[in-house]
C-alpha positions in Angstrom: 0.0 0.0 0.0 1.3 3.4 -0.9 1.3 5.9 1.9 2.4 9.5 2.4 5.8 8.5 3.8 6.5 6.4 0.6 5.4 9.2 -1.7 7.6 11.6 0.3 10.6 9.3 -0.2 9.9 9.0 -3.9 9.7 12.7 -4.3 12.8 13.4 -2.2 14.8 10.8 -4.2 13.6 12.2 -7.5 14.5 15.7 -6.3 18.0 14.5 -5.2 18.6 12.9 -8.6 17.7 16.1 -10.4 19.8 18.2 -8.1 22.7 15.9 -8.6 22.3 16.0 -12.4 22.0 19.8 -12.4 24.9 20.1 -10.1 26.7 23.1 -8.7 27.5 24.2 -12.2 23.8 24.3 -13.2 24.4 22.1 -16.2 21.2 22.1 -18.3 22.9 19.7 -20.7 23.3 17.1 -17.9 19.8 17.7 -16.5 18.1 17.4 -19.9 20.2 14.4 -21.0 19.5 12.1 -18.1 15.8 12.7 -17.7 13.0 11.3 -19.8 9.6 12.3 -18.5 10.8 15.5 -16.8 10.1 18.6 -18.9 12.9 19.9 -21.1 14.5 23.0 -19.7 15.5 25.7 -22.1 17.3 27.9 -19.5 18.4 28.0 -15.9 15.3 29.9 -14.8 13.0 27.1 -15.9 15.1 24.5 -14.2 15.4 26.5 -11.0 11.6 27.1 -10.9 10.9 23.5 -11.5 13.3 22.3 -8.7 11.9 24.9 -6.3 8.3 23.8 -7.0 9.4 20.1 -6.5 11.1 21.1 -3.2 7.8 22.7 -2.1 5.8 19.6 -3.0 8.2 17.2 -1.3 8.2 19.5 1.8 4.4 19.6 1.9 4.2 15.8 1.7 6.8 15.4 4.4 5.1 17.8 6.7 1.7 16.1 6.1 3.1 12.6 6.7 4.7 13.7 10.0 1.6 15.5 11.2 -0.6 12.4 10.8 1.7 10.2 12.9 
């Protein structure tokens, strides 16, 4: 059964993979190359906004899963 904790882990792992690919140098080439279903990023602003939204979603799920325990 899928629960909020599992969803949170999936989101956090996905985020970590994207952040690793994007890296400190903000390599759009790496980020776009290793992903398949993630949107294509044309510039750093698009990538940064996507990652920030994903951080917010992961954080909301994490907070919700902890508040229900």
